[in-house]
N, C-alpha and C positions, 0 to 999 in steps of 0.2 A: 874419589871424586875427580872427574876429568877437568882439565883446565878449560877456561872460557874459549880459548882460540879453537879448541876441538869442535865445539858446537857451532862457532861462527863459520869455520872452514867447511864443515859438513853441510851447513845451511846454504852456503854459497854454491857448493857442488850440486845440491838437490835442486836449487832454483835453476841452475845452468842446464841440468838434465831435463827438467820440465819444459824449459824454453825450447830445447832442441827437439823434444818429442812433439811439441805442438807446432813447430815451424815446418812449413812445407817447402821442400827443396824445389827450386825453379831452375829451368834451363833455357837455352836459346829457342827451343821449340815448345816450351810448356804452354798449354792452352791453345795451340794452333791446330788447324785442320788442313791437311794437304789432300787435294781431290783431283781425280782423273776420270774422264769418260772417253771410251773408245767406241765409235760407231763404224760398222763395216757393212758395205753392200757391194758384192762382187760375184763374179761367175766365170765359167769357162766351158768350152766343149770338152766332153770326155769320151769322144769317139763318134762313130757314125750314128746319127739319130739319138744322141745322148747329150745332155747338158746339165751342168751343176750350177746352182745358185744359192748364195748364202746372204742372210741379212740378220744383224744382231747388234747388241750393245753390251758393254762390260764397264761397270762403274766401281771404282775403288776409292775409299776414303781412309786416310790414316789420321787418327785422332790422338794427339799428343797430350798426355795428362801431366800431373805434377811430377817433378823430377825426371826420371827416364822411363816412365811408363808410356806405353803406346798400345792402341787397339786398331784393328782394321776391319772395315765392313766392305764386303764384296758381293754385289748382286748384278744380275744380268739375264739376258735371254738371247736366244738365236733361233733362226728358222733355216734349216738346210733342206733343199729340194733337189732330187735327181729326176730328170724328165726322160722318159723313154717314149717310143712312138705310141704305145697303147696303155701305158701305165706310168706311175710315178712312185717315189718313196719320199716321204716328208718326215723329218725329225724336228720336233719343237721342244726346246730345252729351256727351263727356268731354274735359277739357283740363287741362294742366299747363304753366304758363309760369314762367320764371325771368328776373329782371331784376337788374342791378347798376348802381350809380350813386353819387351824392353828394347831400348836402343842405347847406343853410346857413340861418342865422337872419337875416332881414331885417326889422328893426323889429318883432320879435315874431311874424313869420310864418315857419313852417317850410316852406321851399321845396325840393322833392325832384325831382331829374331822374334818370330811369332808362333804361337801354338794354337791349333784349331780348338775352338770352344763351341761353335754352332755350325751345323751342316744341314741344309735343306735343299734338295735337288730333285727334279723330276724330268723325265724325257717321255714324250708321247710320240709313237711312230705310227704313221698311216701308210698303208700300202694298198692303193685303190680304196676299196670300201672297208678294208680290214684295219682296225686300230688296236694297238697293243702298247703297254707300258714296258720300257726297257730300263735296265740299271744305268744309273749315272756313273761316269768315271769317278773313282774315289778321290775326294779332295785331299791335298797334301796335309799330313798331320802337323808338319812344321814348315814354315816358310822363312826365307831370308831375303833381305834387300840390302844392297850396298848403294848408297846414294851420295850425291854431291849437290850442295846448294849452288845454283848458278843463276845468272841473269840471262833471260831469253827474250828476244823481240817477238811479240805476238800482237798482231793487229796494230803494227807501228808503235807499240809501247813496250818498254823494258819492264819485264815482270820477273819476280823471284820465283824460281821453281826448284823442286827436287828432281834431279835426273837419276833414275834408279835402274839397277839391274837386279833380277831375282835369281833364285837358285837354278832355274832352267836356262838362264842366259837371255831371257826375255827382258825387254826394256819398257819403262813407263815414265811419263812426265806428269808430275803432280804440281798443281798450282798451290802456293803457300798462302792460304786465306782466300783462295778462289779456285775455280775448276778449269783445268786445261782440257778442252774438247779436241780430240783427234778424229777426223773424219777420213775414212779410206773407201774410195769408190772407184769402180772400174771393172772392165771386162774386155780382154783378159788382163791387161796391165792395170795396175792400181795407182790412182793419184791420191796423194795425202794433203790435207791442209789442217790448220789449227785455228781455234778461236777460244775466247774466254767467256765464262759465265759465273754468276754468283753461286755459292755453295747452297 
């Protein structure tokens, strides 16, 4: 027969383990959504009797779950047109990608690693009266972001953002709890401005 303290101690340990299993770990970003929308309208001359124009939008949302879980939704569209004297080439692309992964905080840097879960993309090309479907560029199977939480003045207000660089060297600004909208317009030089909107 085991002494009474054996059952008491094991009972306390069991209750502790049940409590830990049912407790959801929280972090500084748990439950938050960081959102970014980039709109671009630009063009340039590409030689005699030739012009290129592009118009599109790219929307990314980072959804931070319990603990250090994170998912990313990326959707967008663009329209590229090359004009020639007697013809044109038009590419219309639409996409929706979904990623899941984790993040951690390393000396003040938010490091995010994501793996592709969903991929849906189509490109329709028109050359005069001819229309064909062409293959989309393959979405990265793994994506990385290195971000810093910063205060940024947008529309005369200080707002908290994630300033991120991805694995390609590209940069993005995400509003924490709101959307940072970046608008890039111009031909040939591009002018940029920012404004905020609700998620």
